OpenMM code with the backbone's topology and positions (N, CA, C; nanometers):
from openmm import Vec3, app, unit

residues = "MET ALA SER VAL HIS ALA ASN PRO ASP PRO THR GLN PRO LEU GLU ALA ASP LYS SER LEU GLY GLU LEU LEU SER ARG LEU THR LYS ASP PHE SER SER LEU VAL SER THR GLN VAL GLU LEU ALA LYS LEU GLU ILE LYS GLU GLU VAL GLY ARG ALA GLY LYS GLY ALA GLY ILE LEU THR GLY GLY ALA VAL ALA ALA TRP LEU ALA VAL VAL LEU LEU SER PHE ALA ALA ALA TRP GLY LEU ALA GLU VAL MET PRO THR GLY PHE ALA PHE LEU VAL VAL GLY ALA VAL TRP LEU VAL VAL ALA ALA VAL LEU LEU LEU ARG GLY ARG ASN GLU LEU LYS SER VAL ASN VAL VAL PRO GLU GLN THR LYS ALA GLU LEU GLN GLU ASP ILE GLN TRP ALA ARG GLN GLN THR ARG".split()
positions = [
    Vec3(4.3226, 3.9321, 1.7150),
    Vec3(4.2815, 3.8331, 1.6366),
    Vec3(4.3584, 3.6991, 1.6705),
    Vec3(4.2818, 3.5920, 1.6805),
    Vec3(4.3429, 3.4667, 1.7298),
    Vec3(4.4131, 3.3979, 1.6096),
    Vec3(4.5195, 3.3368, 1.6380),
    Vec3(4.5982, 3.2638, 1.5332),
    Vec3(4.5184, 3.1527, 1.4777),
    Vec3(4.5322, 3.1137, 1.3538),
    Vec3(4.4903, 2.9950, 1.2976),
    Vec3(4.5307, 2.8721, 1.3629),
    Vec3(4.6471, 2.8699, 1.4174),
    Vec3(4.7047, 2.7564, 1.4693),
    Vec3(4.6956, 2.7642, 1.6327),
    Vec3(4.6047, 2.8444, 1.6862),
    Vec3(4.5877, 2.8559, 1.8302),
    Vec3(4.5186, 2.7294, 1.8759),
    Vec3(4.5533, 2.6956, 1.9972),
    Vec3(4.4996, 2.5696, 2.0519),
    Vec3(4.3663, 2.6002, 2.1325),
    Vec3(4.2575, 2.5530, 2.0892),
    Vec3(4.1224, 2.5862, 2.1456),
    Vec3(4.1185, 2.5226, 2.2924),
    Vec3(4.1910, 2.4233, 2.3201),
    Vec3(4.1890, 2.3710, 2.4528),
    Vec3(4.3377, 2.3541, 2.5050),
    Vec3(4.3690, 2.4581, 2.5902),
    Vec3(4.5089, 2.4595, 2.6317),
    Vec3(4.5590, 2.3323, 2.7103),
    Vec3(4.4700, 2.2458, 2.7666),
    Vec3(4.5053, 2.1306, 2.8388),
    Vec3(4.5428, 2.0147, 2.7362),
    Vec3(4.4958, 2.0354, 2.6119),
    Vec3(4.5307, 1.9260, 2.5204),
    Vec3(4.6474, 1.9896, 2.4211),
    Vec3(4.7395, 1.8893, 2.3957),
    Vec3(4.8494, 1.9377, 2.2999),
    Vec3(4.8006, 1.9473, 2.1589),
    Vec3(4.8620, 2.0442, 2.0788),
    Vec3(4.8355, 2.0637, 1.9494),
    Vec3(4.8605, 1.9340, 1.8675),
    Vec3(4.7887, 1.9174, 1.7363),
    Vec3(4.8086, 1.7923, 1.6613),
    Vec3(4.9618, 1.7773, 1.6355),
    Vec3(5.0277, 1.8883, 1.6089),
    Vec3(5.1696, 1.8683, 1.5704),
    Vec3(5.2570, 1.8220, 1.6856),
    Vec3(5.2074, 1.8542, 1.8201),
    Vec3(5.2828, 1.8191, 1.9289),
    Vec3(5.2550, 1.6684, 1.9707),
    Vec3(5.1509, 1.5977, 1.9142),
    Vec3(5.1167, 1.4638, 1.9569),
    Vec3(5.2213, 1.3653, 1.9010),
    Vec3(5.2301, 1.2673, 1.9857),
    Vec3(5.3178, 1.1539, 1.9424),
    Vec3(5.2585, 1.0661, 1.8327),
    Vec3(5.3447, 0.9950, 1.7597),
    Vec3(5.2906, 0.9003, 1.6579),
    Vec3(5.1894, 0.8139, 1.7145),
    Vec3(5.2154, 0.7644, 1.8294),
    Vec3(5.1291, 0.6594, 1.8992),
    Vec3(4.9899, 0.7282, 1.9287),
    Vec3(4.9934, 0.8525, 1.9711),
    Vec3(4.8582, 0.9108, 1.9955),
    Vec3(4.7864, 0.9388, 1.8626),
    Vec3(4.8540, 0.9803, 1.7659),
    Vec3(4.7920, 0.9985, 1.6236),
    Vec3(4.7454, 0.8711, 1.5790),
    Vec3(4.8145, 0.7683, 1.5757),
    Vec3(4.7627, 0.6378, 1.5370),
    Vec3(4.6438, 0.5785, 1.6155),
    Vec3(4.6629, 0.6332, 1.7487),
    Vec3(4.5333, 0.5760, 1.8276),
    Vec3(4.4099, 0.6629, 1.7893),
    Vec3(4.4290, 0.7739, 1.7695),
    Vec3(4.3154, 0.8691, 1.7293),
    Vec3(4.2622, 0.8166, 1.5902),
    Vec3(4.3589, 0.7919, 1.4994),
    Vec3(4.3144, 0.7379, 1.3681),
    Vec3(4.2366, 0.6147, 1.3769),
    Vec3(4.2858, 0.5205, 1.4706),
    Vec3(4.2167, 0.3938, 1.4770),
    Vec3(4.0785, 0.4113, 1.5450),
    Vec3(4.0632, 0.5108, 1.6341),
    Vec3(3.9332, 0.5404, 1.7027),
    Vec3(3.8375, 0.6045, 1.5969),
    Vec3(3.8960, 0.6997, 1.5254),
    Vec3(3.8082, 0.7582, 1.4238),
    Vec3(3.7652, 0.6626, 1.3200),
    Vec3(3.8539, 0.5783, 1.2728),
    Vec3(3.8218, 0.4757, 1.1656),
    Vec3(3.7202, 0.3819, 1.2159),
    Vec3(3.7262, 0.3439, 1.3452),
    Vec3(3.6394, 0.2459, 1.4086),
    Vec3(3.4987, 0.3182, 1.4155),
    Vec3(3.4901, 0.4426, 1.4467),
    Vec3(3.3707, 0.5162, 1.4500),
    Vec3(3.3081, 0.5147, 1.3033),
    Vec3(3.3988, 0.5433, 1.2157),
    Vec3(3.3514, 0.5567, 1.0806),
    Vec3(3.2881, 0.4309, 1.0238),
    Vec3(3.3580, 0.3128, 1.0584),
    Vec3(3.3065, 0.1865, 1.0248),
    Vec3(3.1790, 0.1557, 1.0872),
    Vec3(3.1566, 0.1902, 1.2071),
    Vec3(3.0267, 0.1617, 1.2788),
    Vec3(2.9171, 0.2472, 1.2070),
    Vec3(2.9475, 0.3762, 1.1690),
    Vec3(2.8559, 0.4512, 1.0970),
    Vec3(2.8171, 0.3942, 0.9640),
    Vec3(2.9117, 0.3500, 0.8865),
    Vec3(2.8874, 0.2786, 0.7670),
    Vec3(2.8093, 0.1568, 0.7751),
    Vec3(2.8328, 0.0773, 0.8814),
    Vec3(2.7579, -0.0443, 0.9021),
    Vec3(2.5992, -0.0177, 0.9372),
    Vec3(2.5869, 0.1036, 1.0035),
    Vec3(2.4386, 0.1374, 1.0300),
    Vec3(2.3740, 0.1867, 0.9065),
    Vec3(2.4513, 0.2581, 0.8244),
    Vec3(2.3939, 0.2983, 0.6958),
    Vec3(2.3610, 0.1797, 0.6052),
    Vec3(2.4438, 0.0864, 0.6126),
    Vec3(2.4141, -0.0388, 0.5178),
    Vec3(2.3047, -0.1004, 0.5698),
    Vec3(2.2753, -0.1112, 0.6964),
    Vec3(2.1612, -0.1797, 0.7537),
    Vec3(2.0276, -0.1099, 0.7106),
    Vec3(2.0350, 0.0207, 0.7195),
    Vec3(1.9171, 0.1005, 0.6688),
    Vec3(1.8902, 0.0764, 0.5187),
    Vec3(1.9922, 0.0879, 0.4366),
    Vec3(1.9682, 0.0601, 0.2943),
    Vec3(1.9153, -0.0800, 0.2671),
    Vec3(1.9686, -0.1744, 0.3361),
    Vec3(1.9262, -0.3195, 0.3187),
    Vec3(1.7829, -0.3372, 0.3598),
    Vec3(1.7445, -0.2669, 0.4703),
    Vec3(1.6165, -0.2720, 0.5308),
    Vec3(1.5212, -0.2196, 0.4220),
    Vec3(1.5540, -0.1015, 0.3533),
    Vec3(1.4694, -0.0509, 0.2468),
    Vec3(1.4461, -0.1492, 0.1361),
    Vec3(1.5544, -0.2096, 0.0953),
    Vec3(1.5460, -0.2991, -0.0212),
    Vec3(1.4717, -0.4353, 0.0185),
    Vec3(1.4740, -0.4715, 0.1384),
    Vec3(1.3982, -0.5885, 0.1816),
    Vec3(1.2523, -0.5576, 0.1759),
    Vec3(1.2206, -0.4360, 0.2122),
    Vec3(1.0878, -0.3757, 0.2045),
    Vec3(1.0313, -0.3895, 0.0701),
    Vec3(1.1179, -0.3371, -0.0307),
    Vec3(1.0768, -0.3365, -0.1657),
    Vec3(1.0534, -0.4898, -0.2039),
    Vec3(1.1517, -0.5681, -0.1712),
    Vec3(1.1363, -0.7130, -0.2067),
    Vec3(0.9974, -0.7826, -0.1550),
    Vec3(0.9739, -0.7445, -0.0385),
    Vec3(0.8466, -0.7915, 0.0211),
    Vec3(0.7209, -0.7360, -0.0442),
    Vec3(0.7325, -0.6159, -0.0914),
    Vec3(0.6198, -0.5539, -0.1586),
    Vec3(0.6009, -0.6368, -0.3087),
    Vec3(0.7130, -0.6634, -0.3644),
    Vec3(0.7079, -0.7413, -0.4810),
    Vec3(0.6470, -0.8743, -0.4729),
    Vec3(0.6994, -0.9367, -0.3642),
    Vec3(0.6467, -1.0719, -0.3262),
    Vec3(0.4943, -1.0692, -0.2924),
    Vec3(0.4438, -0.9702, -0.2255),
    Vec3(0.3078, -0.9526, -0.1891),
    Vec3(0.2232, -0.9392, -0.3250),
    Vec3(0.2808, -0.8625, -0.4072),
    Vec3(0.2090, -0.8380, -0.5325),
    Vec3(0.2103, -0.9640, -0.6212),
    Vec3(0.3126, -1.0423, -0.6090),
    Vec3(0.3147, -1.1744, -0.6938),
    Vec3(0.2140, -1.2707, -0.6249),
    Vec3(0.2162, -1.2651, -0.4916),
    Vec3(0.1135, -1.3617, -0.4227),
    Vec3(-0.0317, -1.3250, -0.4595),
    Vec3(-0.0651, -1.1977, -0.4333),
    Vec3(-0.1891, -1.1529, -0.4622),
    Vec3(-0.2313, -1.1748, -0.6285),
    Vec3(-0.1439, -1.1607, -0.7074),
    Vec3(-0.1630, -1.1863, -0.8502),
    Vec3(-0.1933, -1.3313, -0.8832),
    Vec3(-0.1083, -1.4136, -0.8001),
    Vec3(-0.1254, -1.5628, -0.8170),
    Vec3(-0.2564, -1.6155, -0.7587),
    Vec3(-0.3031, -1.5554, -0.6511),
    Vec3(-0.4267, -1.6117, -0.5975),
    Vec3(-0.5451, -1.5567, -0.6827),
    Vec3(-0.5447, -1.4300, -0.7290),
    Vec3(-0.6486, -1.3877, -0.8251),
    Vec3(-0.6462, -1.4699, -0.9580),
    Vec3(-0.5247, -1.4943, -1.0023),
    Vec3(-0.5161, -1.5699, -1.1241),
    Vec3(-0.5739, -1.7044, -1.1133),
    Vec3(-0.5442, -1.7645, -0.9990),
    Vec3(-0.5966, -1.9097, -0.9731),
    Vec3(-0.7574, -1.8924, -0.9744),
    Vec3(-0.8107, -1.8081, -0.8868),
    Vec3(-0.9548, -1.8050, -0.8863),
    Vec3(-1.0102, -1.7627, -1.0174),
    Vec3(-0.9489, -1.6858, -1.1002),
    Vec3(-1.0028, -1.6493, -1.2327),
    Vec3(-0.9949, -1.7698, -1.3309),
    Vec3(-0.8779, -1.8369, -1.3203),
    Vec3(-0.8718, -1.9585, -1.4008),
    Vec3(-0.9751, -2.0610, -1.3693),
    Vec3(-1.0022, -2.0861, -1.2436),
    Vec3(-1.0960, -2.1809, -1.2091),
    Vec3(-1.2357, -2.1526, -1.2493),
    Vec3(-1.2769, -2.0215, -1.2187),
    Vec3(-1.4195, -1.9909, -1.2423),
    Vec3(-1.4436, -1.9600, -1.4034),
    Vec3(-1.3615, -1.8843, -1.4497),
    Vec3(-1.3809, -1.8399, -1.5974),
    Vec3(-1.3617, -1.9498, -1.6885),
    Vec3(-1.2624, -2.0335, -1.6503),
    Vec3(-1.2376, -2.1534, -1.7430),
    Vec3(-1.3568, -2.2420, -1.7587),
    Vec3(-1.4158, -2.2726, -1.6557),
    Vec3(-1.5456, -2.3447, -1.6523),
    Vec3(-1.6588, -2.2744, -1.7496),
    Vec3(-1.6720, -2.1457, -1.7158),
    Vec3(-1.7705, -2.0676, -1.7822),
    Vec3(-1.7308, -2.0591, -1.9314),
    Vec3(-1.6157, -2.0261, -1.9680),
    Vec3(-1.5687, -2.0151, -2.1098),
    Vec3(-1.5745, -2.1498, -2.1772),
    Vec3(-1.5249, -2.2549, -2.1157),
    Vec3(-1.5334, -2.3809, -2.1768),
    Vec3(-1.6706, -2.4300, -2.2008),
    Vec3(-1.7619, -2.4163, -2.1054),
    Vec3(-1.8929, -2.4480, -2.1397),
    Vec3(-1.9697, -2.3602, -2.2421),
    Vec3(-1.9187, -2.2444, -2.2477),
    Vec3(-1.9742, -2.1531, -2.3526),
    Vec3(-1.9252, -2.1897, -2.4947),
    Vec3(-1.7990, -2.2215, -2.4938),
    Vec3(-1.7391, -2.2755, -2.6270),
    Vec3(-1.7903, -2.4110, -2.6669),
    Vec3(-1.8397, -2.4837, -2.5657),
    Vec3(-1.8888, -2.6142, -2.5936),
    Vec3(-2.0126, -2.6122, -2.6695),
    Vec3(-2.0771, -2.5059, -2.6700),
    Vec3(-2.1980, -2.4782, -2.7564),
    Vec3(-2.1707, -2.4818, -2.9155),
    Vec3(-2.0396, -2.4598, -2.9481),
    Vec3(-2.0059, -2.4348, -3.0881),
    Vec3(-1.8890, -2.5287, -3.1307),
    Vec3(-1.8360, -2.6050, -3.0350),
    Vec3(-1.7281, -2.6999, -3.0780),
    Vec3(-1.7316, -2.8081, -2.9672),
    Vec3(-1.6637, -2.9179, -2.9906),
    Vec3(-1.6644, -3.0274, -2.8995),
    Vec3(-1.5980, -2.9771, -2.7619),
    Vec3(-1.6647, -3.0273, -2.6622),
    Vec3(-1.6480, -2.9874, -2.5101),
    Vec3(-1.4870, -3.0048, -2.4810),
    Vec3(-1.4277, -3.1047, -2.5190),
    Vec3(-1.2807, -3.1354, -2.4896),
    Vec3(-1.1970, -3.0306, -2.5493),
    Vec3(-1.2348, -2.9943, -2.6731),
    Vec3(-1.1548, -2.8870, -2.7504),
    Vec3(-1.1853, -2.7522, -2.6871),
    Vec3(-1.2999, -2.7276, -2.6416),
    Vec3(-1.3269, -2.5999, -2.5806),
    Vec3(-1.2508, -2.5835, -2.4434),
    Vec3(-1.2327, -2.6816, -2.3674),
    Vec3(-1.1583, -2.6840, -2.2458),
    Vec3(-1.0123, -2.6571, -2.2810),
    Vec3(-0.9628, -2.7188, -2.3890),
    Vec3(-0.8222, -2.7103, -2.4175),
    Vec3(-0.7912, -2.5594, -2.4573),
    Vec3(-0.8730, -2.5074, -2.5326),
    Vec3(-0.8630, -2.3594, -2.5703),
    Vec3(-0.8629, -2.2604, -2.4571),
    Vec3(-0.9461, -2.2798, -2.3670),
    Vec3(-0.9627, -2.2014, -2.2459),
    Vec3(-0.8260, -2.2189, -2.1651),
    Vec3(-0.7929, -2.3439, -2.1547),
    Vec3(-0.6573, -2.3671, -2.0646),
    Vec3(-0.5384, -2.3107, -2.1323),
    Vec3(-0.5337, -2.3066, -2.2574),
    Vec3(-0.4244, -2.2314, -2.3298),
    Vec3(-0.4188, -2.0846, -2.3003),
    Vec3(-0.5366, -2.0247, -2.3149),
    Vec3(-0.5375, -1.8822, -2.2858),
    Vec3(-0.4965, -1.8551, -2.1392),
    Vec3(-0.5307, -1.9214, -2.0400),
    Vec3(-0.4929, -1.8952, -1.9147),
    Vec3(-0.3397, -1.9294, -1.8842),
    Vec3(-0.2898, -2.0173, -1.9671),
    Vec3(-0.1513, -2.0463, -1.9649),
    Vec3(-0.0745, -1.9251, -2.0060),
    Vec3(-0.1154, -1.8597, -2.1051),
    Vec3(-0.0589, -1.7336, -2.1552),
    Vec3(-0.0549, -1.6243, -2.0353),
    Vec3(-0.1742, -1.6054, -1.9796),
    Vec3(-0.1871, -1.5203, -1.8794),
    Vec3(-0.0937, -1.5454, -1.7647),
    Vec3(-0.0903, -1.6623, -1.7258),
    Vec3(0.0014, -1.7026, -1.6151),
    Vec3(0.1488, -1.6718, -1.6454),
    Vec3(0.1806, -1.6964, -1.7715),
    Vec3(0.3255, -1.6578, -1.8091),
    Vec3(0.3589, -1.5146, -1.8038),
    Vec3(0.2626, -1.4314, -1.8476),
    Vec3(0.2835, -1.2846, -1.8385),
    Vec3(0.2972, -1.2487, -1.6867),
    Vec3(0.2151, -1.2955, -1.6127),
    Vec3(0.2271, -1.2545, -1.4586),
    Vec3(0.3514, -1.2992, -1.3968),
    Vec3(0.3946, -1.4154, -1.4334),
    Vec3(0.5237, -1.4648, -1.3807),
    Vec3(0.6386, -1.3788, -1.4166),
    Vec3(0.6407, -1.3499, -1.5567),
    Vec3(0.7510, -1.2649, -1.6096),
    Vec3(0.7537, -1.1252, -1.5382),
    Vec3(0.6386, -1.0640, -1.5121),
    Vec3(0.6268, -0.9376, -1.4519),
    Vec3(0.6800, -0.9521, -1.3033),
    Vec3(0.6381, -1.0538, -1.2416),
    Vec3(0.6873, -1.0631, -1.1075),
    Vec3(0.8358, -1.0859, -1.0998),
    Vec3(0.8900, -1.1623, -1.1825),
    Vec3(1.0251, -1.1946, -1.1892),
    Vec3(1.1118, -1.0674, -1.2138),
    Vec3(1.0487, -0.9825, -1.3185),
    Vec3(1.1132, -0.8567, -1.3326),
    Vec3(1.1171, -0.7542, -1.2163),
    Vec3(1.0094, -0.7590, -1.1399),
    Vec3(1.0017, -0.6774, -1.0225),
    Vec3(1.0977, -0.7261, -0.9235),
    Vec3(1.1221, -0.8604, -0.8986),
    Vec3(1.2162, -0.8981, -0.8032),
    Vec3(1.3637, -0.8711, -0.8512),
    Vec3(1.3766, -0.8717, -0.9901),
    Vec3(1.5167, -0.8445, -1.0358),
    Vec3(1.5585, -0.7037, -1.0175),
    Vec3(1.4614, -0.6152, -1.0010),
    Vec3(1.4850, -0.4693, -0.9861),
    Vec3(1.5296, -0.4303, -0.8500),
    Vec3(1.5147, -0.5311, -0.7525),
    Vec3(1.5614, -0.5231, -0.6152),
    Vec3(1.7129, -0.5141, -0.6119),
    Vec3(1.7748, -0.4150, -0.5523),
    Vec3(1.9205, -0.4096, -0.5421),
    Vec3(1.9615, -0.4404, -0.4018),
    Vec3(2.0240, -0.5596, -0.3808),
    Vec3(2.0623, -0.5959, -0.2422),
    Vec3(2.1983, -0.5321, -0.2063),
    Vec3(2.2704, -0.4863, -0.2974),
    Vec3(2.3960, -0.4221, -0.2544),
    Vec3(2.3663, -0.2713, -0.2185),
    Vec3(2.4070, -0.2309, -0.0912),
    Vec3(2.3850, -0.0966, -0.0501),
    Vec3(2.4801, -0.0008, -0.1201),
    Vec3(2.4382, 0.0574, -0.2412),
    Vec3(2.5307, 0.1298, -0.3188),
    Vec3(2.5786, 0.2610, -0.2519),
    Vec3(2.4995, 0.3224, -0.1701),
    Vec3(2.5546, 0.4482, -0.1075),
    Vec3(2.6602, 0.4171, -0.0058),
    Vec3(2.6334, 0.3073, 0.0645),
    Vec3(2.7389, 0.2647, 0.1631),
    Vec3(2.8612, 0.2207, 0.0960),
    Vec3(2.8566, 0.1475, -0.0108),
    Vec3(2.9723, 0.0999, -0.0856),
    Vec3(3.0543, 0.2198, -0.1338),
    Vec3(2.9971, 0.3194, -0.2013),
    Vec3(3.0573, 0.4426, -0.2435),
    Vec3(3.1286, 0.5116, -0.1243),
    Vec3(3.0585, 0.5280, -0.0150),
    Vec3(3.1219, 0.5973, 0.1049),
    Vec3(3.2357, 0.5190, 0.1618),
    Vec3(3.2211, 0.3889, 0.1566),
    Vec3(3.3358, 0.3080, 0.2065),
    Vec3(3.4627, 0.3235, 0.1183),
    Vec3(3.4379, 0.3278, -0.0055),
    Vec3(3.5466, 0.3526, -0.1037),
    Vec3(3.6113, 0.4760, -0.0754),
    Vec3(3.5343, 0.5804, -0.0521),
    Vec3(3.5892, 0.7138, -0.0198),
    Vec3(3.6617, 0.7058, 0.1120),
    Vec3(3.6154, 0.6403, 0.2118),
    Vec3(3.6821, 0.6222, 0.3424),
    Vec3(3.8126, 0.5527, 0.3197),
    Vec3(3.8144, 0.4594, 0.2453),
    Vec3(3.9419, 0.3799, 0.2298),
    Vec3(4.0428, 0.4739, 0.1672),
    Vec3(4.0066, 0.5472, 0.0609),
    Vec3(4.0909, 0.6373, 0.0005),
    Vec3(4.1486, 0.7432, 0.1046),
    Vec3(4.0526, 0.7920, 0.1787),
    Vec3(4.0961, 0.8968, 0.2758),
    Vec3(4.1837, 0.8359, 0.3805),
    Vec3(4.1673, 0.7134, 0.4201),
    Vec3(4.2508, 0.6466, 0.5207),
    Vec3(4.3950, 0.6258, 0.4673),
    Vec3(4.3985, 0.5934, 0.3343),
    Vec3(4.5382, 0.5767, 0.2749),
    Vec3(4.6053, 0.6977, 0.2596),
    Vec3(4.5332, 0.8054, 0.2308),
    Vec3(4.6005, 0.9385, 0.2306),
    Vec3(4.6459, 0.9783, 0.3671),
    Vec3(4.5827, 0.9442, 0.4726),
    Vec3(4.6201, 0.9822, 0.6088),
    Vec3(4.7395, 0.9049, 0.6552),
    Vec3(4.7575, 0.7892, 0.6143),
    Vec3(4.8793, 0.7084, 0.6386),
    Vec3(4.9990, 0.7344, 0.5625),
    Vec3(4.9906, 0.8182, 0.4550),
    Vec3(5.1078, 0.8498, 0.3735),
    Vec3(5.1854, 0.9539, 0.4498),
] * unit.nanometer
topology = app.Topology()
chain = topology.addChain("A")
for resn in residues:
    res = topology.addResidue(resn, chain)
    for name in ("N", "CA", "C"):
        topology.addAtom(name, app.Element.getBySymbol(name[0]), res)
């Protein structure tokens, strides 16, 4: 049965036999590799969030165009319909106020959608904090 401390590669010294310089060099290399991996993870997370933001912006744009067309067409129809029972100017004012409320609702929904986008890559942040703690423990 092989010893737990057996050296798998006889050409390489055991960890305990390495010099401080070699160990620090390896720690630096490992930490550099870790940072590179974390940067890639952050890029992926940010890319996902940008996609969500783009979707929200597209929804807002579509809503704005549809609202504009609806406001123009339906406002004239509604105002002329109301003009049959009240003065024309007042009828147009009532219709304009209704569309103002609709626009406010759409803007609030769009703003809330954009607020839900998280630009901080939380998973990467948590892993970096763990890595910093690990590195501190390794240097003790």
